Structure formats: structure tokens, C-alpha cells
C-alpha positions, 0 to 999 in steps of 0.5 A: 549209705551212699557209695561215693567211690563209684560216682562220676560227674560229667559236665556239659560245656560244649556250647557256644552260647550265641545269646551271650554275644561274646567270643568267650565260651558261655561256661567261662563267663564269670559269676562272683569271681569264678567261671560258670563251669568252675562253679558247677564243678565246685558244687560236686565236693560233697558227693566227692566223685572219683571221676570228673569229665568235662564235655567240651566243643566250642573253643575247647582249648580255652575251657581246658586252659581255665582250669589251673589243675587239670590233672584230676579232670578228663576232657571229652570232645563233642565235635558237633553239638547235636544235643544233650543225648549226643554229648553223653554218647561221647562218654561211651569209650571213656567210661567203658568198664565203669560200673557206678553212678553218673551225674550229668550237670549243665556247665551254665547252671552255677547256682546248684547247691552241694547239698542238693547233689548229695540229696539226689545221690542219696535218693538215687542209691537208696531206691536203686533207680536207673535214673533220678532227675532233679525237678522244680515246680516253677511259677512260670515253666515256659521254656522248660521240658515238663516232667510227668510223674505218678503219685510216688514221683516215678517219672512216666514221660518228659516232653520238651517245651517246644514239643508240648501240646496245650494240656501238657504245658499246664504241668508246672513240674519241669526238668532241671537238666540235672541227672544221676544215672546208673551208668551201665544201664544208661550205656545200654540205651544211649545208642537208641536215641533218635532225633524225632523231635522239633530240633532234630537233636538227640535229647538225653531225656529220651532215655526215660522211655527205656529206663526203669525205674526213673524218679524225680526229686523236687528241689526246694529252691527252684533258682538252683536249676536256673541256666544262663543263656544271656547277660540279663540272666547272668545279672539275675544269677548274681542277684540271687547269689549275692542274696544267699551270701549276704543272708548267710553272713548277716545270720552269722553276726555281720552288720551290713549298712545298705546291703544292696550296695555291697557285693561279696564273693562266696570265697570271702570269710567274715568274722562276727561283729564285722561292719560293712559300710555302703559301696563295699566290695569283697572279692576273692579269698579275702578274710576280715577279722572281728570288729573291723569296719570296712567302707564306705567305698572300699574294695578288698580282694585276696587279702586278709584284714585283722581285728578292729581295723578300719578301712575307709574309701580304700583299695586293698589287693593281695595284701595283709593288714594286721589288728588295730590298723587304720587305713584310708581315706584313699589308700591303695595297698597292693602287691603283697603289702604287709601292714603290721599291728597298730599302723595308720596308713592315711590319705592318698598313700600307695604301698606296694610289696612293702612291710610296714612295722608295728605302730608306724604311720604313713599318714599322707601323700606317699609312695612306698614300694619294695621297702621294709619299715621297722617299728614306730617309723613316721613317714612324712607327707610326700615321702617316696621310695624311688625303687626302679632304675629303669631296669630293676627294682631295688629295696629301701630299708628304714630302721625302727623309730626313724622319721622322714621329713616331708618330700623326702625321696630315697633312691634305692637301694638304700638303708637307713638305720634306727632313730634317723631323722631325715630333713624335709626335701632330702633326696637320700642316695647313700646309707645312713647310720643309726641316730643320724640326721641326714640333710640331702638338699641344696642350701637355701639362697635368697636374692633380695629385690629379685623381681625389681632387678629382673624388671630392670633387665627387661626394660 
């Protein structure tokens, strides 16, 4: 049985990542809506470490600030980047008196599965290893350190790629850079590390020469050990992540038409019988209900969409859409818009921080901001809530079963009662009682033969 209470995790996040060609630290580049280092940290949830340490260096303050909740994290500074061994040496004063197991993970390896770490810990503790490392058999191992084992997967030697001779390079078992150590044993040998290598750095792999036993565990999916060093590798990782996510949801009963054109963050939740049309993009903490049809050409981010909803060529962010609604084409819901059941939100409509009541229609060419609409409201084409006076935002309230005429403007703050009818072209500045007709426009004037009279004046 694994002892998770005595597990610590250290994530290497000190490098600059020069090949990214960016002022942003490499580990803060994003993949599927989360930073690389956040993804690595999230992969630890099954092993539930009692301590989580992040080794920072280049732009370390940026890395600190990227974590909303830093209370559970410990940051360890590596002032000079002198290799992985040197980075782990910085932990010595921080883990003094710690007697458990230490995972060492790379902050730029975001495809690691939580189940893999759980398996690594199980094998490590079951065999009472001094160290257990994750390895992979790569078709093309160029660039990776080679791991040499006996028939029982006990490690005899690790040789970095640049230090391998021709015979050693034929070995396809590589070091994934992911380790589980018995910390007290590791702490004893860390001071012995040398820089006797091509890069003149302190390699963590050298500890294998001093620890016993050391075991290798091969990962089934070798993509899990992929590190990110440049933008192309970041795009490759995105392809791998998207393939995983889409396979998962299709196996769970989601239909995807042209999956290659669809992107889904792994924080998204989809119910069975959802249909995703081409060019649909789902991001953040988005949830889509059963039998909803999303797309084509739609973006939904950090929003919930109920059951049997259609969203066509539209953008929804930070909002809620209840069951049986129709949204789009070309609708924009944002800023905590809340659309209740059986509503129709149509062509070229923008809704911001507004609640639209059940069975209401906002069919076309309208802007509703900072408003509350009751049930069965019908919003005519071109209706606008003028919610901003240049200094503050104000509320518009529209009661149940009210109908607004085309090109109506409501100058907030203003309240319309129930079953109000608003004449087309009205600019409403005062509250309107229930069951009223409001006409707020100048009386039409007709000047006959105006064109001829104007021409006569100009002659």
C-alpha cells in the first residue's frame, strides 16, 4: 500500500527556454488553456503530495504570480542554472528532516498522465527502491539520455546523448527526466555530483552511480515524456493533447463532425449525444448538456450550456444558457449573461451582464447590457439598452410579456412594467407602468413637393 502522506514533489521551472524566442519563461507558455508548469502540477493529484516545491530561476517572480493560490506551494530559487543536479541540490535546506519520497518533474513536460505517476510511486515503494525513473522506448531516441538496465529493469548506467559513444546510441530506452527518490538517500549523495561531462553541468542522472537499487519503469505512451523546447514542439504537444481529449469524449458518446477542425480544453465537460460541428472551440470550464448542437463556427469559453440547445456561428463567454434555447447565428453572449429556458437569441445580437427570462425572444440586431428581462418578452429588431452615462453603468428592467418595437432605445436607469408595448423608434427615458403603450418619438411631418421647392430656392 502506497504512503502518499510522505510524498513531496519538486518541479524544475528555472530555465529561460531560449528556443521559444520569448520574454515569457518557457514553463508559462500555455497548452490547452493552462501553463505548462500548471499542467505538470495538476498531474500530481493522484499521488496527493504533502509538499509541492517549484524550483524557479529566470523571471521567477512571473512564475510565482502565475499561481492564484500559492499558499500550498513552496518556491525554491536556483540563482544560477548549472544543471538538473544543481537544481535539486537547492532543496537540501528546504527538505531537511523530510523522510519520505521525492518526485522530480520537469516543468516543460505537460503531457504526463496522473495514472503514470501513481504507477511509478507504487513500483518505487513496493520494491523499496532508492530511485525509480520513468523511461520510454523511442523509435528515434536522438537527444535523450540512454538508460541501461539488466533483465529485471534495475538501472546500471545513464548516459546523456551528447556523451554516448556509437554503441550506446543504439539503445532506444531513454530517460524521461521523471524520477521518484527516497529523499534521505538522495540527500546523502547530492554533494557528490561533479561536472565531469560535455556541458560541465551537475547532472541529476549521476546519482545513479551512488544509489542502489535504482529501477526503470517504461511508460506505455512515450508521448508523456515529451518536453517542450520550441514553438513547433508546443504545437505538436497540442495535437497530442487534442487527440486524447477528442478520443475520450467520442468514446463517451459525443459526435464530432470533422474532429480535426475542433478544439476542446481538457477542463470542458460534455454530456452524451452532444454534437460538435466543424470549427467549434470549447475552452475553460465549459459544460455542454445532452443533445445540444454546437457550431459550426462557434466559440464557448467558461460557460454552461443546457440540454437541447443549438449554438450557430456564435461566441459565448462567462455566461449561462438554459435548456431548449436557440442561439445565433452571429450572437455574442458575454460578461455573465444568463439566458433562461426556451429563449431565442438571434442574428447579430450582443448580450452582456443581462438575464433574459423564459421563452423570451431577442431575434436580431440588438444590444442588451446590464438588463433584466422577464418571461415571454419580445425584443424588436434594433433594440438598444443605453446603459452607460459616461461614468457609471445603469440597469434596464423589462417586465413579463412586454414587446419592444424596432429601433427602440432604453436610456437607463429605466423600468418597464408587464405587458408594455413600445412603439417602434421610441427613446424611452422614464419608467412605464404595466399594460401601457409608450410612444417616445416626434410626430411624423410630411412636406409635400419638398424636392421641387428646394430646387427652386437653389436656382
